[in-house]
PAZA-398465 format. One line per 2 residues: their letters; for each residue x, y, z of N, C-alpha, C, O, CB. Coordinates in Angstrom, 2 decimals. Glycine has a CB too. Example, Ala and Ser with C-alpha at 12.3 -4.5 7.8 and 13.67 -1.06 7.14 Angstrom:
BEGIN
AS	13.19:-5.69:7.80:12.30:-4.50:7.80:13.20:-3.30:7.80:14.24:-3.32:8.46:11.31:-4.47:9.05 ~ 12.85:-2.25:7.08:13.67:-1.06:7.14:12.90:0.03:7.87:13.41:1.14:8.04:14.08:-0.60:5.72
! end
This chain:
BEGIN
MD	1.10:-0.99:-0.09:-0.03:0.02:0.04:0.38:0.99:0.39:0.75:0.93:1.57:-1.04:-0.20:0.80 ~ 0.57:2.35:-0.29:1.12:3.82:-1.11:0.28:4.32:-0.03:-0.71:3.86:0.54:0.73:4.32:-3.05
MR	0.95:5.37:0.08:0.16:6.77:0.52:-0.71:7.32:0.31:-1.46:7.91:1.09:0.49:7.59:0.44 ~ -0.75:7.20:-1.02:-1.89:7.18:-1.77:-3.16:6.48:-1.47:-4.21:6.99:-1.09:-1.55:6.79:-2.82
EA	-2.90:5.16:-1.70:-3.79:4.18:-1.19:-4.32:4.45:0.32:-5.49:4.55:0.71:-3.07:2.86:-1.26 ~ -3.29:4.52:0.93:-3.47:4.86:2.82:-4.46:5.97:2.98:-5.47:5.88:3.68:-1.85:5.53:3.73
AR	-4.11:7.07:2.26:-5.47:8.04:2.71:-6.46:8.04:1.75:-7.05:9.12:1.61:-5.17:9.60:2.94 ~ -6.84:6.99:0.97:-8.22:6.84:0.79:-8.77:5.75:1.77:-9.95:5.58:2.07:-8.49:6.50:-0.68
YA	-7.83:5.14:2.15:-8.80:4.30:3.13:-9.12:5.11:4.56:-10.13:5.09:5.27:-8.01:2.77:3.53 ~ -7.40:6.09:4.73:-8.07:7.15:5.41:-9.54:7.72:5.59:-10.26:7.92:6.57:-7.53:7.95:5.00
DE	-9.62:7.83:4.78:-10.98:8.68:4.10:-11.92:7.39:4.12:-12.87:7.76:4.81:-10.74:9.48:2.21 ~ -12.10:6.47:3.86:-13.22:5.58:4.35:-13.08:5.43:5.43:-13.99:6.01:6.02:-13.41:4.41:3.88
VI	-12.52:5.04:5.97:-12.78:5.40:8.11:-13.19:6.25:8.64:-13.74:6.04:9.72:-11.76:5.58:9.07 ~ -13.06:7.93:7.98:-13.40:8.90:8.52:-15.16:8.67:8.21:-16.06:8.92:9.02:-12.53:10.20:7.95
SG	-15.37:8.02:6.52:-16.75:8.29:6.08:-17.39:6.97:7.14:-17.68:7.28:8.29:-17.02:8.14:4.10 ~ -17.51:6.05:6.84:-17.47:5.05:7.45:-18.00:5.63:9.01:-19.19:5.43:9.27:-16.05:4.39:7.26
TM	-17.51:6.04:9.62:-17.47:6.58:10.94:-18.72:7.44:11.03:-19.60:7.55:11.89:-16.14:7.38:11.23 ~ -18.49:8.04:9.82:-19.21:9.38:10.24:-20.92:9.40:10.08:-21.82:10.08:10.58:-18.56:10.62:9.25
GA	-20.83:7.93:8.77:-22.15:7.05:8.48:-22.75:6.23:9.36:-23.81:5.66:9.11:-22.00:6.22:7.51 ~ -22.04:6.11:10.59:-22.22:4.89:11.96:-23.11:6.18:13.07:-23.84:5.97:14.04:-20.03:4.10:12.91
VV	-22.73:7.34:12.51:-23.52:8.25:13.67:-25.16:8.40:12.97:-25.41:8.54:11.77:-22.60:10.11:13.90 ~ -26.16:8.31:14.12:-27.78:7.92:13.61:-28.36:8.70:14.75:-28.34:8.03:15.78:-28.36:6.04:13.58
PP	-28.95:10.12:14.93:-29.44:10.72:13.46:-27.93:11.44:12.76:-27.07:11.88:13.52:-30.90:12.16:13.74 ~ -27.78:11.49:11.58:-26.65:11.70:10.72:-26.24:13.41:10.84:-27.03:14.35:10.82:-27.10:11.18:9.08
VR	-25.08:13.43:10.95:-24.58:15.37:11.64:-23.83:15.65:10.16:-23.30:14.98:9.27:-22.92:15.59:13.60 ~ -24.06:16.77:10.39:-22.92:17.22:9.29:-21.29:16.96:9.22:-20.61:16.55:10.16:-22.96:18.61:9.32
WA	-20.96:17.19:8.28:-19.14:17.45:8.56:-18.89:17.70:7.48:-19.61:17.68:6.48:-18.05:16.28:9.07 ~ -17.52:18.03:7.63:-16.59:18.33:6.05:-14.61:17.56:6.71:-14.09:17.15:7.75:-16.54:21.10:5.56
HG	-14.20:17.79:5.22:-12.86:17.18:5.50:-12.16:18.93:6.03:-12.21:20.14:5.76:-11.99:16.19:3.75 ~ -11.60:17.98:6.89:-10.19:19.25:7.48:-9.28:18.86:6.53:-9.34:17.96:5.69:-9.32:19.07:9.33
TS	-8.32:19.78:6.81:-6.52:20.05:6.48:-6.03:18.54:6.32:-6.13:17.86:7.34:-5.45:20.94:8.03 ~ -5.61:18.03:5.35:-5.01:16.91:5.13:-3.54:17.02:4.72:-3.19:17.52:3.65:-5.74:16.26:4.23
TD	-2.80:16.59:5.54:-0.89:16.88:5.83:-0.63:15.48:5.59:-1.51:14.62:5.58:-0.13:17.50:7.73 ~ 0.92:15.22:5.33:1.43:14.20:4.49:2.92:14.75:5.32:3.11:15.90:5.70:1.14:14.30:2.52
GV	3.84:13.63:5.46:5.30:13.82:5.39:6.11:12.39:5.22:5.77:11.30:4.77:5.78:14.58:6.75 ~ 7.14:12.83:5.68:8.56:11.64:5.84:8.62:11.20:6.83:9.02:11.76:7.85:9.98:12.01:5.71
CE	8.10:9.77:6.67:8.61:9.10:7.94:10.42:8.83:8.67:11.33:8.06:8.38:8.00:7.72:7.64 ~ 10.32:9.52:9.32:12.27:9.56:9.96:11.75:8.71:11.54:10.63:8.49:12.01:13.30:12.05:10.44
GG	13.23:8.38:12.08:13.01:8.15:13.14:13.28:5.97:13.61:13.02:5.30:14.61:11.46:8.97:13.18 ~ 13.88:5.65:12.27:14.01:4.09:11.88:13.00:3.82:11.17:12.63:2.65:11.22:14.05:3.06:12.98
AP	12.43:4.50:10.54:11.21:3.75:9.78:12.26:3.79:8.19:13.28:4.41:7.87:9.24:4.89:9.79 ~ 11.51:2.95:7.60:12.37:2.63:5.93:12.48:3.62:5.52:11.69:4.52:5.81:11.76:1.81:4.67
AG	13.40:3.77:4.80:13.67:5.37:3.90:12.74:4.97:2.51:12.51:3.92:1.91:15.84:5.80:3.33 ~ 12.34:6.43:2.35:11.37:6.13:1.04:9.28:5.96:1.47:8.18:5.83:0.93:12.16:4.21:0.31
TG	10.00:6.07:2.89:8.27:6.11:2.75:7.62:7.25:3.93:8.16:7.74:4.92:7.53:4.27:3.18 ~ 6.74:7.37:3.58:5.78:8.80:4.56:4.85:8.27:5.06:4.83:7.05:5.22:5.02:10.16:3.75
SV	3.81:9.11:5.43:2.71:9.14:6.38:1.66:10.21:6.07:2.10:11.36:6.03:3.26:9.36:7.76 ~ 0.10:10.01:5.80:-0.98:10.99:5.87:-1.97:11.23:7.18:-2.57:10.41:7.87:-1.79:10.63:4.79
TR	-1.93:12.30:7.25:-2.97:12.81:8.40:-4.27:13.06:7.71:-4.30:14.22:7.30:-2.47:14.27:9.19 ~ -5.73:12.18:7.33:-6.84:13.00:7.36:-7.42:13.82:8.73:-6.93:13.59:9.84:-7.80:12.15:6.89
RA	-8.38:14.66:8.55:-9.05:15.43:9.16:-10.80:15.42:9.06:-11.40:15.28:7.99:-8.45:16.54:8.78 ~ -11.28:15.55:10.07:-12.61:15.68:9.81:-13.37:16.79:11.00:-13.09:16.77:12.20:-13.20:14.12:9.82
AI	-14.37:17.72:10.38:-14.72:18.11:11.81:-16.53:18.28:11.89:-17.29:18.87:11.12:-13.81:19.73:12.21 ~ -16.73:17.74:12.79:-18.87:18.08:12.30:-18.69:19.04:13.03:-17.92:19.35:13.94:-20.60:16.89:12.86
TT	-19.87:19.67:12.28:-20.33:20.98:12.19:-21.66:21.43:12.72:-22.08:22.49:13.19:-20.30:21.27:10.97 ~ -22.35:19.80:12.37:-23.65:19.90:13.43:-23.47:20.45:15.21:-22.42:20.06:15.72:-24.24:18.19:13.49
DV	-24.14:21.08:15.90:-23.86:21.30:17.04:-24.25:20.38:17.81:-25.44:20.04:17.83:-24.19:22.31:17.37 ~ -23.42:19.88:18.50:-23.51:18.60:19.66:-23.38:19.53:20.62:-22.46:20.34:20.66:-22.28:17.23:19.75
SS	-24.71:19.43:21.83:-24.66:19.65:22.98:-23.87:18.93:23.93:-23.97:17.71:23.87:-25.64:19.66:23.24 ~ -23.07:19.46:24.84:-22.26:18.89:25.93:-23.17:18.05:26.53:-22.51:17.15:27.06:-21.66:19.88:26.93
QR	-24.43:17.86:26.73:-25.71:16.96:27.00:-25.48:15.08:26.28:-25.75:13.96:26.72:-27.25:17.98:26.01 ~ -24.97:15.50:25.24:-25.75:14.73:24.06:-23.92:13.71:23.20:-23.94:12.74:22.44:-26.86:16.50:22.57
RG	-22.68:14.45:23.75:-21.22:14.32:23.37:-21.11:12.99:23.83:-20.56:12.36:22.93:-20.12:15.39:24.02 ~ -21.34:12.34:24.67:-21.08:10.99:25.42:-21.98:10.44:24.62:-21.53:9.36:24.23:-21.32:10.79:27.07
SL	-22.67:10.58:24.33:-23.82:9.60:23.07:-23.33:9.73:21.82:-23.53:8.81:21.03:-25.55:10.17:22.85 ~ -22.52:11.04:21.35:-21.98:10.29:20.20:-20.24:9.82:20.11:-19.53:9.48:19.17:-22.33:11.25:18.97
LG	-20.01:9.99:21.54:-18.80:9.01:21.13:-19.13:7.90:22.17:-18.32:7.45:22.99:-17.07:9.71:21.30 ~ -20.19:7.59:22.06:-20.91:5.88:22.79:-21.18:5.49:21.12:-20.76:4.34:20.99:-23.00:5.94:24.21
VI	-21.64:5.92:20.00:-22.19:5.42:19.03:-20.72:5.34:18.12:-20.66:4.76:17.04:-23.51:6.29:18.51 ~ -19.74:5.95:18.68:-18.31:5.76:17.12:-17.73:4.60:18.55:-17.66:3.39:18.38:-16.60:7.99:16.37
ER	-17.59:4.86:19.06:-17.09:3.89:20.14:-17.42:2.20:19.87:-16.64:1.26:19.80:-17.85:4.38:21.58 ~ -18.79:2.25:19.77:-19.09:0.61:19.45:-18.50:0.52:18.04:-17.80:-0.43:17.70:-20.91:0.07:19.45
HW	-18.85:1.75:17.05:-18.58:1.25:15.30:-17.20:1.02:15.56:-16.97:-0.10:15.10:-18.85:2.54:13.80 ~ -16.10:1.52:16.10:-14.62:1.16:15.99:-14.37:-0.06:16.24:-13.61:-0.80:15.62:-13.78:1.83:16.80
KK	-15.40:-0.42:17.71:-15.01:-1.84:18.09:-15.58:-3.01:16.79:-14.88:-3.74:16.08:-15.81:-2.19:19.75 ~ -17.07:-2.86:16.81:-17.37:-3.19:15.94:-16.47:-3.48:14.15:-16.53:-4.45:13.40:-18.22:-2.45:16.20
RG	-15.76:-2.24:14.03:-15.08:-3.15:12.64:-13.61:-3.66:13.59:-13.04:-4.68:13.19:-14.58:-1.81:10.76 ~ -13.38:-3.36:14.08:-12.29:-4.88:15.05:-11.44:-3.83:15.25:-10.29:-4.27:15.13:-11.35:-6.66:14.07
DE	-11.41:-2.37:15.57:-10.43:-1.27:16.17:-10.38:-1.66:17.37:-11.33:-2.13:18.00:-10.81:0.24:16.11 ~ -9.16:-1.49:17.81:-8.69:-1.39:19.63:-8.89:-0.05:19.76:-8.34:0.83:19.08:-6.92:-1.82:20.21
IT	-9.67:0.10:20.64:-9.71:1.62:21.69:-9.10:1.50:22.40:-9.49:0.82:23.35:-10.75:2.16:22.45 ~ -7.56:2.16:22.44:-6.53:2.10:23.44:-6.29:3.21:24.33:-5.30:3.20:25.06:-5.40:1.86:22.86
EV	-7.38:4.47:24.32:-7.21:5.21:25.41:-9.00:6.10:25.29:-9.49:6.30:24.18:-5.53:6.26:25.24 ~ -9.57:6.44:26.32:-10.38:7.31:26.52:-10.00:8.31:27.67:-9.40:8.10:28.72:-11.50:6.68:26.67
RK	-10.53:9.45:27.15:-10.41:10.78:28.34:-11.97:11.27:28.46:-12.84:11.67:27.68:-9.26:12.35:27.70 ~ -11.83:11.03:29.87:-13.56:11.19:30.10:-13.04:12.91:30.77:-12.07:12.76:31.53:-14.66:9.60:31.66
HK	-13.36:14.04:30.67:-13.51:15.12:30.48:-14.71:16.08:30.19:-15.28:16.09:29.10:-12.88:15.10:29.87 ~ -15.12:17.07:31.45:-16.54:17.70:30.86:-16.36:18.07:29.86:-17.12:17.54:29.05:-17.21:18.75:31.43
ES	-15.47:19.02:29.29:-15.08:19.68:28.06:-14.98:19.21:26.99:-15.77:19.21:26.05:-14.15:20.14:28.09 ~ -13.62:18.61:27.16:-12.76:18.15:26.10:-12.54:16.87:26.14:-11.36:16.54:26.26:-11.59:18.74:26.07
PA	-13.70:15.65:26.05:-13.47:13.82:26.40:-12.52:14.00:24.55:-12.32:14.90:23.74:-15.78:12.25:26.56 ~ -12.18:12.35:24.70:-11.44:12.40:23.84:-11.41:10.62:23.74:-11.68:9.85:24.66:-10.14:13.37:24.16
MF	-11.04:10.32:22.54:-11.08:8.61:22.28:-10.15:8.64:21.61:-9.86:9.55:20.83:-12.28:7.78:21.59 ~ -9.41:7.40:21.84:-8.14:7.11:20.36:-8.24:5.61:20.72:-8.44:4.95:21.74:-6.02:7.93:20.45
AT	-7.92:5.31:18.94:-8.04:3.77:18.91:-7.17:3.67:17.60:-6.92:4.61:16.85:-9.75:3.05:18.82 ~ -6.78:2.39:17.48:-6.18:1.55:16.46:-6.95:0.39:15.43:-7.79:-0.45:15.76:-5.24:0.90:17.23
TP	-6.42:0.61:14.22:-7.07:0.11:13.20:-6.06:-1.43:13.45:-5.02:-1.42:14.10:-7.00:1.15:11.61 ~ -6.67:-2.73:12.77:-5.79:-3.75:12.88:-4.23:-3.60:11.74:-3.16:-4.21:11.70:-6.80:-5.09:12.57
DA	-4.66:-2.81:11.19:-3.43:-2.41:10.35:-2.69:-1.28:10.89:-1.72:-0.96:10.20:-3.80:-2.04:8.93 ~ -2.87:-0.66:11.85:-1.94:-0.10:12.40:-2.11:1.55:12.31:-1.17:2.21:12.76:-0.77:-0.67:11.82
FR	-3.03:2.12:11.87:-4.07:3.41:11.53:-4.44:3.53:13.13:-5.08:2.95:14.00:-5.69:3.04:10.26 ~ -3.69:4.60:12.93:-4.65:5.42:14.20:-5.52:6.99:14.47:-5.15:8.15:14.28:-3.68:5.53:15.24
MS	-6.71:6.47:14.95:-7.74:7.27:14.94:-7.71:7.74:16.31:-7.14:7.27:17.30:-8.98:6.65:14.50 ~ -8.74:9.21:16.11:-8.99:10.21:17.45:-10.02:10.61:16.86:-10.28:10.90:15.70:-7.93:11.44:17.98
LV	-10.80:10.57:18.21:-11.78:11.62:18.38:-11.51:12.79:19.40:-10.86:12.46:20.39:-12.98:10.98:18.75 ~ -11.92:14.11:19.32:-10.96:15.23:20.39:-12.33:15.79:20.03:-12.64:15.86:18.84:-9.08:16.22:19.98
VG	-13.39:16.30:21.20:-13.70:17.51:21.57:-12.76:18.90:21.85:-11.82:19.04:22.64:-14.30:17.19:22.55 ~ -13.21:19.61:21.15:-12.44:21.13:20.96:-13.29:22.28:21.05:-14.47:22.04:21.33:-11.75:21.32:19.53
YQ	-12.94:23.52:20.86:-13.31:24.55:21.25:-14.48:25.01:20.73:-14.72:25.06:19.53:-12.46:25.26:21.15 ~ -15.55:25.51:22.01:-16.85:25.52:21.54:-17.48:24.47:20.70:-18.21:24.55:19.71:-16.96:26.57:20.93
GQ	-16.74:22.93:21.70:-17.47:21.79:21.61:-17.88:20.62:19.95:-18.64:19.69:19.68:-18.73:22.46:22.23 ~ -16.74:21.48:19.21:-16.62:20.88:17.75:-15.68:19.21:17.77:-14.50:18.89:17.95:-15.63:22.26:16.70
VF	-16.39:18.80:17.61:-15.69:17.01:17.42:-14.82:17.45:15.94:-15.11:18.06:14.92:-17.34:15.25:17.03 ~ -13.72:16.82:16.43:-12.78:16.69:15.40:-12.49:15.07:15.60:-12.45:14.54:16.71:-11.41:17.78:15.57
ID	-12.27:14.24:14.11:-11.59:13.34:14.15:-10.55:13.41:12.89:-10.56:13.98:11.80:-12.43:12.27:14.28 ~ -9.76:12.67:13.49:-8.28:12.49:12.96:-7.82:10.85:12.40:-8.13:10.10:13.32:-7.25:12.92:14.33
VV	-7.26:10.09:11.33:-6.64:9.20:11.04:-5.11:8.93:10.68:-4.93:8.89:9.46:-7.25:8.97:10.37 ~ -4.43:8.80:11.14:-3.03:8.76:10.87:-2.51:7.68:10.35:-2.59:6.74:11.14:-2.36:8.97:11.87
TP	-1.84:7.33:9.03:-1.52:6.13:8.73:-0.30:5.36:9.14:0.58:6.21:9.24:-1.58:6.16:7.65 ~ 0.07:4.51:9.34:1.10:4.20:9.41:2.18:4.20:8.26:1.76:3.89:7.15:0.89:3.30:9.86
CM	3.15:4.42:8.36:4.70:4.69:7.50:3.94:3.79:5.98:3.12:2.88:6.09:6.67:3.57:8.53 ~ 4.49:4.34:4.58:3.60:3.80:3.64:5.05:4.30:2.71:5.87:5.22:2.73:1.74:4.48:3.42
TR	4.75:3.08:1.91:5.53:3.85:-0.13:5.28:5.29:-0.12:4.10:5.63:-0.16:4.39:3.21:-2.06 ~ 6.31:6.33:-0.07:5.77:7.44:-1.09:5.35:7.67:-1.66:5.22:6.66:-2.35:5.92:7.88:-1.56
SE	4.63:8.79:-2.32:3.54:8.91:-3.54:2.73:10.15:-3.22:2.52:10.60:-2.09:2.46:7.52:-3.68 ~ 2.33:10.62:-4.29:1.55:11.79:-4.53:0.37:11.48:-3.54:-0.07:10.33:-3.53:1.11:12.01:-6.16
VP	-0.06:12.22:-2.88:-1.43:11.96:-2.39:-2.51:13.28:-2.58:-2.07:14.23:-1.94:-1.28:11.57:-0.79 ~ -3.33:13.51:-3.03:-4.39:14.00:-3.43:-5.68:14.73:-2.35:-6.25:13.69:-2.00:-4.77:12.93:-4.17
PP	-6.08:15.35:-1.97:-6.85:16.04:-1.08:-7.96:15.23:-1.34:-8.32:14.76:-2.42:-7.01:17.56:-1.23 ~ -8.59:15.10:0.06:-10.21:14.06:0.28:-10.74:15.15:-1.40:-10.45:16.18:-2.01:-11.73:14.54:2.66
GA	-11.74:13.87:-1.44:-12.82:13.39:-2.30:-14.28:15.11:-1.92:-14.56:15.32:-0.74:-13.40:11.22:-1.51 ~ -14.67:15.64:-2.57:-15.23:16.66:-2.33:-16.80:15.45:-2.01:-17.11:14.30:-2.30:-15.05:18.01:-3.70
RP	-17.32:16.48:-1.34:-18.49:15.82:-1.26:-19.76:16.57:-1.62:-19.90:17.77:-1.37:-18.57:15.35:-0.03 ~ -20.62:15.89:-2.17:-21.70:16.48:-2.31:-22.30:17.43:-1.40:-22.14:17.54:-0.19:-22.38:15.68:-2.48
GV	-22.99:18.08:-2.15:-23.70:19.05:-1.19:-22.78:19.45:0.06:-23.35:19.59:1.15:-25.09:18.35:-0.63 ~ -21.39:19.64:-0.01:-20.88:20.01:1.41:-19.58:20.78:0.86:-18.84:20.35:-0.02:-20.53:18.58:2.57
PD	-19.47:21.92:1.50:-18.89:22.96:0.78:-17.35:22.43:1.21:-17.07:21.97:2.32:-19.43:24.63:1.25 ~ -16.39:22.62:0.04:-14.99:22.18:-0.06:-14.29:22.99:0.68:-13.88:24.07:0.24:-14.43:22.12:-1.36
YT	-14.04:22.52:2.01:-12.36:23.54:2.92:-11.28:23.24:2.75:-10.41:23.69:3.49:-12.05:23.55:4.47 ~ -10.92:22.22:1.51:-9.41:22.18:1.44:-8.48:23.25:1.59:-8.55:24.31:0.96:-9.11:21.75:0.37
GR	-7.83:23.04:2.19:-6.61:23.96:2.70:-7.31:24.91:4.10:-6.78:25.80:4.76:-6.01:25.17:1.17 ~ -8.25:24.51:4.19:-9.11:25.32:5.28:-8.81:24.26:6.36:-8.27:23.15:6.43:-10.94:25.62:4.92
KP	-9.66:25.49:7.47:-10.54:24.61:8.96:-12.08:24.50:8.63:-12.59:25.34:7.89:-10.46:25.67:10.72 ~ -12.59:23.80:9.00:-13.66:23.86:8.70:-14.78:25.22:9.52:-14.32:25.92:10.42:-13.93:22.46:8.88
PL	-16.00:25.35:9.11:-16.30:26.84:10.30:-16.98:25.56:11.60:-17.49:24.45:11.72:-18.10:28.62:9.47 ~ -16.61:26.50:12.18:-17.61:26.11:13.90:-18.83:25.23:13.83:-19.47:25.10:12.79:-18.40:27.62:14.68
PD	-19.04:24.83:14.58:-20.60:23.79:14.96:-21.64:25.02:14.44:-21.59:25.97:15.23:-20.97:23.23:17.22 ~ -22.46:25.22:13.43:-23.53:25.94:12.95:-24.64:25.67:12.47:-25.55:26.48:12.32:-23.26:26.49:12.29
EH	-24.70:23.91:12.05:-25.85:23.15:11.94:-26.41:22.55:13.33:-25.78:22.00:14.24:-25.55:22.07:10.96 ~ -28.28:22.94:13.18:-28.99:22.54:14.32:-29.46:21.06:14.42:-29.81:20.59:13.34:-30.09:23.38:14.41
SD	-29.52:20.46:15.20:-30.04:18.80:14.92:-30.94:18.54:16.39:-30.56:18.59:17.56:-28.38:17.39:14.75 ~ -32.18:18.28:15.84:-33.32:18.28:17.02:-32.59:17.23:17.73:-33.11:17.30:18.85:-35.09:17.87:16.61
FW	-31.52:16.11:17.80:-31.44:15.32:18.72:-30.12:15.70:19.34:-29.83:15.93:20.52:-31.63:13.99:18.28 ~ -29.44:15.71:18.32:-27.50:16.39:18.25:-27.45:17.46:19.18:-26.39:17.75:19.73:-26.83:17.25:16.51
SD	-28.57:18.13:19.43:-28.39:19.67:19.98:-28.99:20.11:20.76:-28.93:21.23:21.27:-28.53:20.59:19.27 ~ -29.88:18.95:21.02:-30.92:18.87:22.10:-30.10:19.29:23.52:-28.96:18.85:23.67:-31.62:17.22:22.17
RA	-30.77:20.28:24.71:-29.41:20.46:25.95:-29.90:19.37:26.90:-29.34:19.23:27.99:-29.27:22.26:26.95 ~ -31.28:18.30:26.42:-31.31:17.74:27.59:-30.75:15.96:27.21:-30.68:15.38:26.13:-32.99:18.00:28.24
PV	-30.44:15.56:28.47:-29.43:14.68:28.18:-30.14:13.00:27.40:-31.08:12.49:28.00:-28.58:14.51:29.80 ~ -29.71:12.41:26.34:-30.42:11.26:26.41:-30.76:9.94:27.66:-30.07:9.53:28.60:-29.86:10.83:25.45
SG	-32.39:9.48:27.06:-32.42:8.91:28.67:-32.15:7.38:28.74:-32.37:6.36:28.08:-34.01:9.16:29.42 ~ -31.41:7.84:30.15:-30.48:6.47:30.71:-29.03:7.36:30.98:-28.13:6.95:31.73:-30.24:4.89:29.26
EG	-29.00:8.36:30.38:-27.53:8.64:30.53:-27.54:9.88:32.04:-26.58:10.10:32.78:-26.81:9.42:28.73 ~ -28.74:10.42:32.12:-28.68:11.74:33.11:-29.41:11.04:34.47:-29.57:11.70:35.50:-29.70:13.35:32.40
! end
């Protein structure tokens, strides 16, 4: 697998993760980066980081539910949850796929949820940006906007039944 193929797989991981969220959230690709692997990695290898941001407002009362949905999805795929950071304002979850892709879900500024997928070192190749998604603005090279989409479910300020 080269970096282009690894980036495509990382995009599939992100799309599949977002597709597992019901009701759906709006999201956009973030800035993609790639670079040379160093520190003992084989010569001629590089790694890619693909990023996405949820632009649906996910209330603090619903963040735990969102993390739970994604955790169950990742486990069902066979991914290993390596760490869960239980923080009131900025919870996070980290995982690794069976083929050593590393994933993170982090709640950041104003509750925006970010998902990153970092590839293992692969044979260097050109890496195109993630493909455009129909009906979603293209933020290639820029950060997606802060959450601005309302969801009757995810934006609700009441805890999900059974969580509060």
